[in-house]
Every structure is written in C-alpha cells, then in structure tokens.
C-alpha positions in Angstrom: -27.3 36.1 -51.0 -25.7 33.0 -50.1 -24.3 31.2 -53.1 -25.3 27.1 -53.5 -22.0 25.9 -51.8 -22.1 28.1 -49.0 -26.3 28.0 -48.5 -25.5 23.7 -48.6 -23.0 24.1 -45.8 -25.6 26.4 -43.4 -28.5 23.5 -44.6 -26.2 20.7 -43.3 -25.0 22.2 -40.0 -28.3 23.6 -39.3 -29.7 20.1 -39.7 -26.9 18.6 -37.2 -27.5 21.2 -35.1 -31.2 20.6 -35.5 -31.0 16.5 -34.4 -27.9 17.2 -31.4 -30.7 19.8 -29.8 -33.3 17.2 -30.2 -31.1 14.9 -28.4 -30.1 16.7 -25.7 -33.7 17.9 -25.0 -34.6 16.0 -22.1 -31.1 17.1 -20.0 -32.5 20.3 -18.3 -35.7 17.4 -17.5 -33.5 15.3 -15.6 -31.6 17.6 -13.6 -34.6 19.2 -12.3 -35.5 15.2 -11.0 -34.7 14.5 -7.5 -30.6 13.2 -7.7 -32.4 9.7 -6.6 -33.6 9.3 -9.6 -31.7 11.1 -12.2 -28.3 9.8 -11.3 -28.5 6.8 -13.7 -30.4 9.1 -16.3 -28.5 11.7 -16.6 -25.3 9.5 -17.1 -27.1 7.1 -19.6 -28.2 10.3 -21.7 -24.6 11.8 -21.7 -23.7 8.9 -22.9 -26.1 8.6 -25.7 -25.7 12.1 -26.3 -21.6 11.8 -26.6 -21.5 8.5 -28.5 -24.1 10.5 -31.3 -22.8 13.8 -30.7 -19.0 12.9 -31.8 -19.6 11.0 -35.7 -22.0 13.8 -36.5 -19.3 16.1 -35.3 -17.2 14.7 -38.2 -19.4 14.1 -40.8 -20.2 18.1 -40.1 -15.9 18.9 -40.2 -15.7 16.5 -43.2 -18.3 17.9 -45.2 -17.6 21.2 -44.9 -14.0 20.6 -45.7 -14.6 18.0 -48.6 -18.4 18.8 -49.7 -17.8 16.5 -52.8 -18.2 13.5 -50.3 -21.9 13.8 -50.0 -22.7 13.4 -53.5 
C-alpha cells in the first residue's frame, strides 16, 4: 500500500496527466485532415497545448518537491 504522501503525489500527477491528455486529444484528427485546412489548426492547437502544459509541468515539479505548498 502507498503511504498518504506518495498517494497524494500519484493523484496530482494523474490529474495533470488527464488534463494534458484531454487538451491534446484533437491532435490526431487534425494531423489526418487535409493539409490546407489542418496547418493553421495544428499550429494553434500546439501553441495552446504548449502554453497550458508548461505551467502544469512546473506545478507538478514544485508540488512533488514541496508538497506543503498545496495546502
């Protein structure tokens, strides 16, 4: 069994992973679309994914290193 501290870390990382997965879900369909329509959509989705992913990755690292910041 996991101790409460490890369990909390796993829950946070799982939550961040689910959020990231939902955000990047449209990418496979955009990549399969015709090139003339998908190029601008792909760039916009990638920019949004990058802008959203960076803060979540930073939060995950900080919360893992200093879990007392979550309270």
